[in-house]
Legacy VTK file of the C-alpha trace (Angstrom):
# vtk DataFile Version 3.0
C-alpha trace
ASCII
DATASET POLYDATA
POINTS 108 float
330.170 128.917 304.379
327.137 129.933 306.483
328.104 127.737 309.432
330.399 130.258 311.138
327.898 133.135 311.599
325.095 130.763 312.539
327.197 128.813 315.024
327.973 132.005 316.948
324.281 132.402 317.867
324.324 129.148 319.827
326.287 130.769 322.634
323.218 132.699 323.810
320.848 129.717 323.859
320.353 127.488 326.849
320.932 123.768 326.730
318.055 121.668 325.410
316.814 124.589 323.275
315.188 123.970 319.930
315.516 126.078 316.778
312.833 125.604 314.117
314.149 126.348 310.629
312.764 126.425 307.147
313.982 123.810 304.678
315.934 126.503 302.817
318.378 126.734 305.718
319.315 123.055 305.967
322.984 122.648 306.877
323.927 119.261 308.285
327.296 120.521 309.567
325.593 123.221 311.646
323.012 120.712 312.914
325.818 118.438 314.099
327.702 121.301 315.795
324.545 122.463 317.568
323.658 118.894 318.602
327.083 118.579 320.234
326.280 121.779 322.163
322.917 120.346 323.310
320.755 122.427 320.959
318.262 120.793 318.605
318.042 122.215 315.087
314.680 121.198 313.676
314.451 122.093 310.006
311.596 121.112 307.761
312.919 118.385 305.503
312.867 118.526 301.738
311.731 115.603 299.629
315.301 114.755 298.660
316.691 115.208 302.177
319.461 112.885 303.309
318.077 112.778 306.854
314.444 111.716 306.712
312.028 112.626 309.505
309.457 110.435 311.145
305.907 111.431 310.204
305.184 112.884 313.664
308.403 114.953 313.535
307.458 116.367 310.132
304.000 117.285 311.427
305.443 118.999 314.529
307.928 121.005 312.464
305.159 122.081 310.082
302.900 123.025 312.989
305.465 125.320 314.633
306.635 126.808 311.328
303.070 127.910 310.527
302.888 129.847 313.812
306.230 131.514 313.115
305.287 132.420 309.529
301.944 133.863 310.640
303.590 136.001 313.321
306.170 137.401 310.899
303.428 138.123 308.395
301.439 140.044 311.002
304.505 142.074 312.033
305.389 142.965 308.440
301.791 144.066 307.815
302.311 146.767 310.463
305.491 148.024 308.772
305.638 150.481 305.884
307.147 149.342 302.585
310.481 150.978 303.467
312.179 151.918 306.732
314.421 154.958 306.421
317.294 154.833 308.872
320.712 156.452 308.651
322.530 154.082 310.998
322.169 150.374 311.764
321.224 151.308 315.325
318.398 153.501 314.024
317.110 150.663 311.843
317.222 148.273 314.808
315.286 150.726 316.980
312.576 151.173 314.325
312.261 147.424 313.763
312.095 146.845 317.532
309.320 149.416 317.854
307.255 147.592 315.219
307.694 144.315 317.095
306.608 146.036 320.304
303.598 147.542 318.507
302.645 144.046 317.365
302.896 142.760 320.931
300.652 145.562 322.206
298.131 144.948 319.425
297.879 141.309 320.536
296.990 142.380 324.086
293.848 144.267 323.103
LINES 1 109
108 0 1 2 3 4 5 6 7 8 9 10 11 12 13 14 15 16 17 18 19 20 21 22 23 24 25 26 27 28 29 30 31 32 33 34 35 36 37 38 39 40 41 42 43 44 45 46 47 48 49 50 51 52 53 54 55 56 57 58 59 60 61 62 63 64 65 66 67 68 69 70 71 72 73 74 75 76 77 78 79 80 81 82 83 84 85 86 87 88 89 90 91 92 93 94 95 96 97 98 99 100 101 102 103 104 105 106 107
């Protein structure tokens, strides 16, 4: 079940944090665990969702998801089709450098 790895990330977040998720990652068990820890999991609801959103909540989730999707798209446009790294640490360093390059490109 995907709850265990995801629940471990909540330890680094502060109380009253919000995580915006895509509708593909909906897990009501994880949402309940995070809510008990004081963290809001805001996932875009599907049409057949058991927990329906108010119209303003759906709009807010859509609004923030568009910003996140656009940012990831811009970062991946800077990257080559493949990153060659021998170790996981090397891959992390290369990915981090592309994120930093994106941040610098936004400054100028």
